[in-house]
C-alpha positions as CSV (number, residue, x, y, z in Angstrom):
1,M,-13.9,4.8,-36.0
2,S,-16.0,7.9,-35.6
3,Q,-14.2,11.2,-36.0
4,T,-16.7,13.1,-33.8
5,T,-15.0,14.9,-31.0
6,V,-15.6,13.3,-27.6
7,A,-17.0,15.9,-25.3
8,A,-15.6,16.2,-21.8
9,D,-17.8,14.6,-19.1
10,P,-17.8,16.7,-15.9
11,S,-18.7,13.6,-13.9
12,I,-15.3,12.1,-14.7
13,C,-12.5,13.0,-12.5
14,S,-9.9,15.7,-13.3
15,P,-6.3,14.7,-14.0
16,L,-4.3,13.9,-10.9
17,P,-1.6,16.6,-10.0
18,V,1.8,15.5,-11.3
19,L,5.3,17.0,-11.1
20,G,6.2,19.1,-14.2
21,R,2.7,20.1,-15.1
22,D,3.7,23.8,-15.3
23,V,7.2,23.3,-16.8
24,T,7.8,25.4,-19.9
25,V,10.2,24.5,-22.7
26,P,11.7,26.6,-25.6
27,L,10.5,26.2,-29.2
28,V,12.9,26.4,-32.1
29,T,10.5,28.8,-33.8
30,G,10.7,31.2,-30.8
31,G,9.1,31.6,-27.4
32,D,8.2,28.8,-25.1
33,V,5.2,26.7,-24.2
34,T,4.0,24.5,-21.3
35,Y,5.5,21.0,-21.9
36,A,3.0,18.3,-22.9
37,A,4.4,15.0,-21.5
38,L,2.9,12.3,-23.7
39,D,5.5,9.5,-23.1
40,Y,3.9,7.9,-20.0
41,A,4.6,4.4,-21.4
42,A,8.3,5.0,-20.9
43,S,8.2,6.9,-17.6
44,A,5.1,8.6,-16.1
45,P,5.6,11.8,-14.2
46,A,5.6,11.4,-10.4
47,L,2.4,12.3,-8.7
48,Q,2.6,15.4,-6.6
49,R,1.2,13.4,-3.7
50,V,4.0,10.9,-4.0
51,W,6.7,13.5,-4.1
52,D,5.2,15.3,-1.1
53,D,5.2,12.0,0.9
54,V,8.8,11.3,0.0
55,A,9.9,14.9,0.9
56,A,8.1,14.6,4.3
57,Y,10.0,11.4,5.0
58,A,13.4,12.5,3.8
59,P,14.5,14.2,7.1
60,Y,13.8,10.9,8.9
61,Y,15.8,8.8,6.5
62,G,17.8,6.0,8.3
63,S,19.2,2.5,7.8
64,V,16.7,-0.3,7.3
65,H,16.6,-3.4,9.5
66,R,18.7,-4.1,12.6
67,G,19.4,-0.5,13.5
68,A,18.8,0.4,17.1
69,G,18.2,4.1,16.6
70,Y,14.9,5.7,16.3
71,L,15.3,6.8,12.6
72,S,16.4,3.3,11.7
73,Q,13.3,1.8,13.4
74,L,11.1,4.3,11.7
75,S,12.6,3.6,8.3
76,T,12.3,-0.2,8.8
77,D,8.6,0.2,9.7
78,L,8.1,2.4,6.7
79,F,9.8,-0.2,4.4
80,E,7.8,-3.1,5.7
81,N,4.5,-1.2,5.7
82,A,5.2,-0.3,2.1
83,R,5.4,-4.1,1.4
84,R,2.0,-4.6,3.0
85,T,0.5,-1.7,1.0
86,V,1.8,-3.1,-2.3
87,A,0.4,-6.5,-1.3
88,D,-3.0,-5.0,-0.7
89,F,-2.8,-3.0,-4.0
90,L,-2.2,-6.2,-5.9
91,G,-4.7,-8.4,-4.0
92,C,-1.9,-10.7,-3.0
93,R,-2.9,-14.1,-1.4
94,A,-2.0,-14.7,2.3
95,D,1.2,-16.7,1.5
96,D,2.4,-14.6,-1.4
97,Q,5.7,-12.6,-1.1
98,V,6.4,-9.1,-2.2
99,V,10.0,-8.5,-3.2
100,F,11.3,-5.0,-3.9
101,T,13.6,-4.8,-6.9
102,R,14.9,-2.1,-9.2
103,S,12.4,-2.4,-12.0
104,T,10.2,-4.7,-14.0
105,T,13.3,-5.9,-15.9
106,D,15.0,-6.7,-12.6
107,S,11.9,-8.5,-11.3
108,L,11.7,-10.8,-14.3
109,N,15.5,-11.4,-14.3
110,L,15.1,-12.4,-10.6
111,L,12.3,-14.8,-11.5
112,A,14.4,-16.2,-14.3
113,R,17.1,-17.0,-11.8
114,V,14.9,-18.9,-9.4
115,I,12.8,-21.1,-11.7
116,P,13.7,-24.8,-11.6
117,A,16.6,-25.9,-13.9
118,D,14.3,-28.0,-16.0
119,C,11.5,-25.4,-16.3
120,R,10.3,-24.6,-19.9
121,V,9.4,-21.0,-20.5
122,F,6.8,-19.8,-23.0
123,V,6.7,-16.2,-24.1
124,F,5.0,-14.4,-27.1
125,E,7.3,-12.5,-29.5
126,T,5.0,-9.5,-28.8
127,E,6.6,-9.0,-25.3
128,H,8.7,-6.0,-24.2
129,H,12.3,-6.9,-24.0
130,A,12.1,-7.0,-20.2
131,S,9.9,-10.1,-20.4
132,L,11.3,-11.4,-23.7
133,L,15.0,-11.7,-22.9
134,P,15.7,-12.8,-19.3
135,W,15.1,-16.5,-20.0
136,Q,17.8,-18.9,-21.2
137,D,17.4,-19.6,-24.9
138,S,17.9,-23.3,-24.3
139,R,14.6,-23.6,-22.4
140,V,12.5,-20.8,-23.9
141,T,9.9,-21.2,-26.6
142,Y,9.0,-18.0,-28.5
143,L,5.4,-18.0,-29.7
144,D,4.3,-16.1,-32.8
145,A,2.3,-12.9,-32.5
146,P,-1.5,-13.7,-32.3
147,R,-4.0,-11.6,-34.1
148,T,-6.9,-12.1,-31.7
149,P,-7.0,-12.7,-28.0
150,Q,-8.7,-16.1,-28.7
151,Q,-5.8,-17.0,-31.0
152,A,-3.3,-16.1,-28.2
153,V,-5.1,-18.6,-25.8
154,R,-5.2,-21.4,-28.5
155,T,-1.5,-20.8,-29.4
156,L,-0.5,-21.1,-25.8
157,E,-2.6,-24.2,-25.2
158,R,-1.1,-26.0,-28.1
159,A,2.5,-25.1,-27.1
160,L,2.0,-26.3,-23.5
161,A,0.3,-29.5,-24.5
162,D,3.1,-30.4,-27.0
163,R,6.0,-29.6,-24.7
164,D,8.5,-32.4,-24.3
165,P,9.4,-33.3,-21.7
166,Y,6.3,-32.6,-19.8
167,G,7.8,-31.0,-16.7
168,P,7.6,-27.6,-15.0
169,A,6.7,-24.7,-17.2
170,L,6.3,-20.9,-16.9
171,V,4.3,-18.6,-19.1
172,C,5.3,-14.9,-19.3
173,V,2.8,-12.5,-20.7
174,T,2.1,-8.7,-20.7
175,G,-1.1,-7.3,-19.3
176,A,-1.2,-4.4,-21.8
177,S,1.1,-3.9,-24.8
178,N,3.7,-1.1,-24.5
179,V,3.3,-0.7,-28.3
180,T,-0.4,-0.9,-29.0
181,G,-1.9,-0.4,-25.6
182,E,-4.1,-3.4,-26.2
183,L,-5.2,-5.5,-23.2
184,W,-4.3,-9.1,-23.2
185,P,-6.6,-11.9,-22.0
186,V,-4.7,-12.5,-18.8
187,R,-7.3,-14.5,-17.0
188,E,-7.9,-16.8,-19.9
189,L,-4.2,-17.3,-20.4
190,A,-3.7,-18.1,-16.7
191,A,-6.5,-20.7,-16.9
192,A,-4.9,-22.3,-19.9
193,A,-1.5,-22.3,-18.2
194,H,-2.8,-23.9,-15.0
195,A,-4.9,-26.5,-17.0
196,H,-1.6,-27.7,-18.5
197,G,0.4,-27.7,-15.2
198,A,2.2,-24.5,-15.9
199,R,2.6,-21.3,-13.9
200,I,2.3,-17.7,-15.2
201,V,3.9,-14.4,-14.5
202,L,2.2,-11.1,-15.5
203,D,4.3,-8.2,-16.8
204,A,2.1,-5.5,-15.4
205,A,4.4,-2.6,-16.2
206,Q,1.8,-1.0,-18.6
207,L,-1.3,-2.4,-16.9
208,A,-0.9,-1.4,-13.3
209,P,-0.8,2.4,-13.9
210,H,-4.0,2.2,-15.9
211,H,-6.2,-0.6,-14.4
212,P,-6.5,-2.4,-11.1
213,V,-4.4,-5.6,-10.9
214,D,-5.6,-8.4,-8.6
215,I,-3.4,-11.4,-8.4
216,A,-6.0,-13.6,-6.9
217,D,-8.8,-12.5,-9.3
218,L,-6.6,-13.0,-12.4
219,D,-5.2,-16.2,-10.9
220,V,-1.7,-15.5,-11.9
221,D,1.3,-16.8,-10.0
222,W,3.4,-13.6,-10.1
223,V,3.1,-10.0,-11.0
224,A,6.0,-7.6,-11.9
225,F,5.9,-3.9,-12.4
226,S,8.0,-0.7,-12.1
227,G,7.5,2.3,-9.9
228,H,8.6,4.8,-12.6
229,K,5.6,3.8,-14.7
230,L,3.3,3.9,-11.7
231,Y,3.8,7.7,-11.0
232,A,6.7,7.2,-8.6
233,P,10.3,8.3,-9.0
234,F,12.9,6.0,-10.6
235,G,14.7,3.2,-9.0
236,A,12.3,0.6,-7.6
237,G,10.1,-2.2,-8.8
238,V,8.1,-5.2,-7.5
239,L,7.9,-8.9,-8.0
240,A,5.0,-10.3,-6.1
241,G,3.5,-13.8,-5.9
242,R,4.1,-17.4,-5.0
243,A,6.9,-18.0,-2.4
244,D,7.9,-21.6,-3.0
245,W,10.3,-21.1,-6.0
246,L,11.7,-18.0,-4.3
247,R,12.4,-19.8,-1.1
248,A,13.9,-22.8,-2.8
249,A,16.4,-20.9,-5.0
250,E,19.7,-19.4,-4.1
251,P,19.5,-15.7,-3.4
252,Y,19.4,-13.4,-6.4
253,L,22.3,-11.5,-4.8
254,A,24.5,-12.8,-2.0
255,G,25.2,-10.4,0.8
256,G,24.0,-8.7,3.9
257,G,20.3,-8.7,4.5
258,A,19.7,-12.0,2.5
259,S,21.6,-14.0,5.1
260,R,20.1,-15.0,8.5
261,R,23.3,-16.6,9.9
262,V,26.9,-17.0,8.6
263,T,29.4,-19.3,10.4
264,R,33.0,-20.1,9.7
265,R,33.8,-23.8,9.1
266,T,36.9,-25.6,10.4
267,D,38.1,-26.1,6.8
268,G,38.2,-22.3,6.3
269,G,35.0,-21.9,4.4
270,V,31.7,-20.5,5.5
271,D,28.2,-21.9,6.0
272,V,25.2,-19.6,5.2
273,E,21.7,-19.8,6.3
274,W,19.6,-17.7,4.0
275,H,16.3,-16.0,4.9
276,E,13.1,-17.6,3.6
277,S,11.2,-14.3,3.5
278,A,11.4,-11.7,0.7
279,A,14.7,-10.5,2.3
280,R,16.3,-13.6,0.7
281,H,16.3,-11.7,-2.6
282,E,16.9,-8.2,-1.3
283,A,20.5,-8.3,-0.3
284,G,22.2,-5.0,0.5
285,S,20.7,-1.8,1.9
286,P,17.2,-1.6,0.4
287,N,15.8,1.3,-1.5
288,V,13.5,2.4,1.2
289,I,12.6,5.7,-0.5
290,G,11.8,3.8,-3.7
291,A,9.6,1.3,-1.9
292,Y,7.8,4.1,0.0
293,A,7.2,6.0,-3.2
294,I,5.6,3.0,-4.8
295,A,3.4,2.4,-1.8
296,S,2.4,6.1,-1.9
297,A,1.5,5.8,-5.5
298,C,-0.6,2.7,-4.8
299,K,-2.5,4.5,-2.1
300,A,-3.0,7.6,-4.3
301,L,-4.4,5.6,-7.2
302,T,-6.7,3.6,-5.0
303,E,-8.0,6.7,-3.2
304,A,-8.6,8.5,-6.5
305,G,-10.9,5.6,-7.5
306,W,-10.2,3.2,-10.4
307,T,-13.7,3.6,-11.8
308,D,-13.2,7.3,-12.5
309,L,-9.6,6.9,-13.6
310,V,-10.4,4.2,-16.1
311,A,-13.4,6.1,-17.4
312,R,-11.4,9.3,-17.9
313,E,-8.6,7.5,-19.7
314,R,-11.0,5.6,-21.9
315,R,-12.4,9.0,-23.0
316,L,-8.9,10.2,-23.8
317,V,-8.1,7.1,-25.8
318,E,-11.3,7.5,-27.8
319,R,-10.4,11.2,-28.5
320,V,-6.9,10.4,-29.7
321,R,-8.0,7.5,-31.9
322,A,-10.8,9.6,-33.4
323,G,-8.4,12.5,-34.0
324,L,-5.8,10.3,-35.7
325,A,-8.4,8.6,-37.8
326,G,-9.3,12.0,-39.2
327,V,-5.8,12.3,-40.8
328,P,-5.7,9.9,-43.8
329,Q,-1.9,9.8,-43.8
330,V,-1.8,8.3,-40.2
331,K,-1.9,4.6,-39.7
332,V,-2.5,3.3,-36.1
333,L,-0.8,0.0,-35.2
334,S,-2.8,-2.8,-33.7
335,L,-2.7,-6.6,-33.2
336,F,-6.3,-7.2,-32.2
337,G,-8.1,-4.6,-34.2
338,D,-9.9,-1.3,-33.6
339,D,-12.4,-2.6,-31.2
340,A,-9.9,-4.2,-28.8
341,P,-9.9,-2.6,-25.3
342,R,-6.7,-0.7,-24.6
343,V,-4.9,1.6,-22.2
344,G,-3.5,5.1,-23.1
345,V,-0.7,3.8,-25.3
346,I,-1.1,4.3,-29.1
347,S,1.6,3.8,-31.8
348,F,1.3,5.0,-35.4
349,V,3.2,5.9,-38.5
350,V,2.7,8.8,-40.9
351,E,2.9,8.2,-44.6
352,G,5.9,9.9,-46.2
353,W,7.5,10.8,-42.8
354,N,10.5,9.5,-41.0
355,S,9.1,8.7,-37.5
356,S,12.1,10.2,-35.8
357,H,11.7,13.4,-37.8
358,F,8.0,13.6,-37.0
359,A,8.7,13.1,-33.2
360,A,11.5,15.6,-33.3
361,A,9.3,18.2,-34.9
362,L,6.5,17.6,-32.3
363,S,9.1,18.3,-29.6
364,A,11.0,21.2,-31.1
365,E,8.1,23.1,-32.7
366,Y,5.2,22.3,-30.4
367,G,6.7,21.3,-27.0
368,I,5.1,17.8,-27.1
369,G,7.1,14.8,-25.9
370,V,6.4,11.5,-27.5
371,R,8.6,8.5,-28.4
372,D,9.8,7.1,-31.7
373,G,11.5,3.9,-32.6
374,L,10.8,0.2,-31.8
375,F,10.0,0.8,-28.1
376,C,12.1,-2.1,-26.7
377,A,9.7,-4.5,-28.4
378,H,11.6,-4.9,-31.7
379,P,10.0,-8.2,-32.9
380,L,6.5,-6.9,-32.3
381,V,6.9,-3.5,-34.0
382,R,8.6,-5.1,-37.0
383,T,5.8,-7.6,-37.2
384,L,3.3,-4.8,-37.2
385,L,5.3,-2.8,-39.8
386,G,6.4,-5.7,-41.9
387,T,9.9,-4.4,-42.0
388,D,13.4,-5.9,-42.4
389,P,15.4,-5.6,-39.2
390,Q,18.6,-4.7,-41.2
391,T,17.2,-1.6,-42.8
392,Q,17.5,1.9,-41.1
393,G,16.1,5.3,-41.9
394,E,17.8,8.7,-42.0
395,C,16.5,11.9,-40.7
396,G,15.9,14.8,-43.1
397,A,14.3,12.7,-45.9
398,P,11.1,10.7,-46.0
399,E,11.6,7.4,-44.3
400,A,9.1,5.7,-46.6
401,A,7.6,7.0,-49.8
402,P,3.8,6.7,-50.2
403,G,2.9,3.0,-50.3
404,E,6.2,1.9,-48.8
405,K,6.7,0.5,-45.3
406,S,7.9,2.6,-42.4
407,L,11.0,1.5,-40.5
408,N,9.9,2.5,-37.0
409,A,6.9,4.1,-35.4
410,I,5.7,7.0,-33.2
411,R,4.2,6.4,-29.8
412,V,1.9,8.7,-27.8
413,S,1.0,7.6,-24.3
414,F,-0.8,9.2,-21.4
415,G,-2.5,8.5,-18.1
416,A,-4.0,9.8,-14.9
417,G,-2.0,13.1,-15.0
418,T,-2.7,14.1,-18.6
419,P,-4.8,17.2,-19.1
420,D,-7.3,17.3,-22.0
421,E,-5.4,20.3,-23.4
422,H,-2.3,18.2,-24.0
423,V,-4.3,15.7,-26.1
424,E,-5.9,18.5,-28.2
425,R,-2.5,20.1,-28.7
426,F,-1.0,16.9,-29.9
427,L,-3.8,16.2,-32.4
428,A,-3.7,19.8,-33.7
429,A,0.1,19.4,-34.1
430,V,-0.2,16.1,-36.0
431,R,-2.7,17.7,-38.4
432,E,-0.5,20.8,-39.0
433,L,2.7,18.8,-39.6
434,V,0.9,16.5,-42.0
435,T,-0.7,19.3,-44.0
436,E,2.0,22.0,-43.8
437,G,5.2,20.2,-43.1
438,A,7.9,21.0,-40.5
439,K,8.9,24.7,-40.1
440,W,12.5,23.8,-39.2
441,T,15.2,21.8,-40.7
442,Y,16.6,18.7,-39.0
443,R,19.7,16.5,-39.1
444,T,20.8,13.1,-37.7
445,E,23.1,13.3,-34.7
446,D,24.2,10.1,-32.9
447,G,21.4,8.2,-34.5
448,R,18.8,10.8,-33.4
449,C,16.9,13.4,-35.4
450,V,17.5,16.8,-33.9
451,P,16.9,20.4,-35.0
452,A,19.7,21.8,-37.2
453,V,21.1,24.9,-35.5
């Protein structure tokens, strides 16, 4: 990849205002600096617009559904309007349901609870644990990591064609990797699934904050994502898609809100009539603020314009990849190769460095927040690194000598709120750490590398 600096294009939009953009943090070497949040793949900072919307609603907070008071009716309208906003954001079909959950993980566990008992599940080993682990082992087939998008489609086609017995099946696939940022061939995988009588759920946790997601256009059956990656505060997520399996299954949680009518039987038991709407799987008092925050984020991203947002992020991706390519000791991780389209998520290793040590130095000495480890995608990262899952590294000494394999990786991630300056600071810090080393000493504490006081 070219190492030429990518010049800023004034025609591309500026970063969206986010909370924390002016926060300063102390440096172990003295003084303080504006914090560079480059861990969007874990949790993106909330958009200022979203926070302002939530703050404006907060005084009118009330119980959702069935309340006779004005604030309750207002909150109920807000909650149900949020559902419609999310449906529009995702391009839902007329008969799709939008269920509010706690997160992507919660959404996929909900879907795992409602699939038919004889349903076979197919999932690539490259998935985040949220989409790798919810399925029962007795009915799940884990597919090996593909090395090209075309190989992913062929692998899935063979697995679906060979399944025995040939009954209901579900494919679970990410839209964008939380490790490499690479985009997966979702539309082609959906076509392959449907051609073999299977359904498909898209884990859009890393895709939705970076690219438009349209259920009908991609022809997927369900989409799951989290608010805290979509520039909304913690605590809410979405499962949206086909209603038939959701209506046919027992509620994910039993309780108030999920039930339409409960009657006492003469034998002392109770009979329950459950809702057939999304409320069937939303028992308990719903997180109206979380749902409203997600809807606000959906509106903000749509109004900002996906064309400009995607173009600006693509420029940042090119800049980071070009900058890292200019440091020979850095190796960027990839499944599909350098030319694969990707979102603002890049993982790498540094020759001779413990990844935890490197990330700790970026934070303590430069005020830059990245992530190190296996990123809740252990099989994928170990496949990319070629490491033994039983080995562990210690802070304070090189994790791997030149030519040896690293035990974990460093991930830098960014998005609609990332200033160009943060990217440039990160690249300058990487170059300085590699050429000059850390200025501070570090130790291992509770499994983490931290500055030694």
